[in-house]
RODO-2510 file (C-alpha; in nm, 4 decimals, decimal comma):
residues 158
     n   res          X          Y          Z
     1     m    13,0189    10,4498     9,1940
     2     a    13,2667    10,5184     9,4731
     3     e    13,3583    10,2248     9,6937
     4     s    13,2088    10,3858    10,0062
     5     a    12,8985    10,5286     9,8361
     6     k    12,5789    10,3315     9,8212
     7     p    12,4578    10,2580     9,4693
     8     k    12,1907    10,4844     9,3236
     9     i    11,8747    10,2868     9,2568
    10     v    11,5921    10,3292     9,0069
    11     v    11,2635    10,1419     9,0381
    12     g    10,9605    10,0964     8,8186
    13     a    10,6504     9,8830     8,7831
    14     d    10,3354     9,8415     8,5868
    15     h     9,9981     9,8611     8,7627
    16     l    10,0188     9,4980     8,8771
    17     g    10,3581     9,5549     9,0391
    18     r    10,2996     9,9026     9,1826
    19     e    10,2359     9,7984     9,5424
    20     l    10,5422     9,5725     9,5584
    21     k    10,7550     9,8392     9,3875
    22     d    10,6404    10,0967     9,6426
    23     l    10,7254     9,8591     9,9281
    24     l    11,0746     9,7907     9,7869
    25     r    11,1338    10,1622     9,7208
    26     d    11,0465    10,2453    10,0815
    27     h    11,2550     9,9514    10,2085
    28     l    11,5641    10,0744    10,0217
    29     t    11,5071    10,4382    10,1150
    30     a    11,4889    10,3389    10,4821
    31     q    11,8338    10,1785    10,4396
    32     g    11,9799    10,5050    10,3130
    33     y    11,9789    10,4353     9,9408
    34     e    11,9002    10,7129     9,6957
    35     v    11,6009    10,5762     9,5053
    36     r    11,4209    10,7245     9,2065
    37     d    11,0747    10,5938     9,1326
    38     m    10,9851    10,5982     8,7624
    39     g    10,6291    10,4846     8,8242
    40     t    10,3675    10,3893     8,7908
    41     a    10,2037    10,5731     9,0778
    42     t     9,8433    10,4649     9,0214
    43     s     9,6445    10,1494     8,9671
    44     d     9,5532    10,2630     8,6145
    45     p     9,6670    10,0046     8,3582
    46     v    10,0111    10,0633     8,2064
    47     d    10,2027     9,8328     7,9723
    48     y    10,5174     9,6899     8,1316
    49     p    10,7474     9,7861     7,8411
    50     d    10,6492    10,1499     7,8970
    51     v    10,7922    10,1306     8,2503
    52     a    11,0851     9,8974     8,1840
    53     l    11,2262    10,1065     7,8996
    54     p    11,2976    10,4309     8,0909
    55     v    11,4409    10,2364     8,3850
    56     a    11,6716    10,0356     8,1581
    57     q    11,7715    10,3473     7,9625
    58     a    11,8634    10,5259     8,2864
    59     i    12,0825    10,2292     8,3820
    60     a    12,2432    10,2135     8,0357
    61     k    12,3225    10,5874     8,0473
    62     g    12,4900    10,5436     8,3860
    63     d    12,2453    10,7666     8,5720
    64     f    12,1784    10,4830     8,8186
    65     d    12,3827    10,1864     8,9360
    66     r    12,1063     9,9330     8,9918
    67     g    11,7395     9,8923     8,9244
    68     i    11,4346     9,6957     9,0243
    69     l    11,1373     9,6317     8,7984
    70     v    10,8080     9,4657     8,8896
    71     c    10,5180     9,3417     8,6806
    72     g    10,2725     9,0566     8,7288
    73     t    10,5204     8,7762     8,6587
    74     g    10,8528     8,9625     8,6420
    75     a    10,9102     8,8155     8,2966
    76     g    10,7722     9,0995     8,0840
    77     v    10,9797     9,3712     8,2490
    78     c    11,2869     9,1456     8,2381
    79     v    11,2576     9,0796     7,8645
    80     s    11,1841     9,4477     7,7978
    81     a    11,4821     9,5739     8,0015
    82     n    11,7171     9,3291     7,8303
    83     k    11,6326     9,4836     7,4919
    84     v    11,8328     9,7950     7,5893
    85     p    12,1987     9,7486     7,4867
    86     g    12,4356     9,7221     7,7804
    87     v    12,1640     9,6278     8,0283
    88     i    12,1577     9,2936     8,2041
    89     a    11,8343     9,2183     8,3872
    90     v    11,7626     8,8954     8,5731
    91     q    11,4328     8,7748     8,7145
    92     v    11,4914     8,6498     9,0674
    93     s    11,2838     8,4328     9,2961
    94     d    11,5421     8,2654     9,5193
    95     p    11,8457     8,3755     9,7247
    96     y    12,1080     8,2052     9,5081
    97     t    11,9848     8,3670     9,1856
    98     a    11,9574     8,7065     9,3578
    99     e    12,3230     8,6872     9,4614
   100     r    12,4567     8,5337     9,1395
   101     a    12,2644     8,7802     8,9216
   102     r    12,5131     9,0392     9,0400
   103     a    12,8156     8,8280     9,1374
   104     s    12,8326     8,6183     8,8182
   105     n    12,6243     8,8034     8,5598
   106     n    12,6977     9,1640     8,6628
   107     a    12,3246     9,2353     8,6357
   108     q    12,2237     9,5917     8,7044
   109     i    11,8514     9,5149     8,7258
   110     i    11,6508     9,2508     8,9061
   111     t    11,2868     9,1853     8,8335
   112     f    11,0026     9,0441     9,0380
   113     g    10,6553     8,9114     8,9732
   114     a    10,4136     9,0732     9,2145
   115     l    10,1689     8,7883     9,1560
   116     t    10,4323     8,5193     9,2145
   117     i    10,6429     8,6386     9,5097
   118     g    10,5549     8,7683     9,8529
   119     p    10,6654     9,1041     9,9932
   120     a    10,8951     8,9593    10,2622
   121     t    11,0733     8,7389    10,0091
   122     a    11,1094     9,0271     9,7625
   123     k    11,2646     9,2461    10,0338
   124     a    11,5072     8,9686    10,1352
   125     l    11,6090     8,9033     9,7722
   126     t    11,6556     9,2761     9,7134
   127     d    11,8887     9,2925    10,0144
   128     i    12,0908     8,9994     9,8814
   129     f    12,1205     9,1603     9,5372
   130     m    12,2211     9,4939     9,6865
   131     a    12,4917     9,3325     9,9009
   132     a    12,6443     9,1399     9,6090
   133     e    12,9222     9,2701     9,3861
   134     f    13,0468     9,1435     9,0513
   135     q    13,3279     8,8959     9,1142
   136     g    13,4821     8,8976     8,7683
   137     g    13,7065     8,5951     8,7312
   138     g    13,5759     8,3337     8,4910
   139     s    13,2451     8,5158     8,4674
   140     a    13,4032     8,8324     8,3266
   141     k    13,4630     8,6629     7,9913
   142     k    13,1014     8,5469     7,9744
   143     v    12,9621     8,8868     8,0656
   144     q    13,1806     9,0479     7,8011
   145     k    13,0444     8,8038     7,5425
   146     m    12,6897     8,9105     7,6348
   147     l    12,7844     9,2761     7,5951
   148     d    12,9554     9,1998     7,2645
   149     i    12,6298     9,0467     7,1370
   150     d    12,4516     9,3687     7,2359
   151     q    12,7032     9,5789     7,0464
   152     h    12,6907     9,3545     6,7386
   153     y    12,3156     9,3891     6,7023
   154     k    12,3204     9,7560     6,7946
   155     k    12,5591     9,8168     6,5008
   156     l    12,3392     9,6142     6,2664
   157     a    12,0386     9,8241     6,3631
   158     s    12,2105    10,1544     6,2900
***
């Protein structure tokens, strides 16, 4: 991602998170971000891993810089996204975690619970996450250790 370019964003949600995902997608689009919506687009039931996986894979491949996932609690999509090697997803519900998810943990994805957080708060936390950048420093070593764990278990699986 070029310094002056805005990050490319990918969003996804299960049926419980669809409305909040749509609101966040429109919020980011209005700010000039390029946003790809990977669904769901209806209120028909969909399992959260089925939405989290393609979003996390798109992040891992480098097709997008950041992502947002929404389900009922935010936990299911977070756990699912973190199963993809190289992806760091953090569930956020407060300003400090939204900022540190990126600044300290170099997270590419944040997750929300549509049943646990209001739309105004989710928009504010998204803005904080989008404004934050990885600071490296002492956190760089810790992030690298997380990525090393990913690679270790990826090799064992192959």
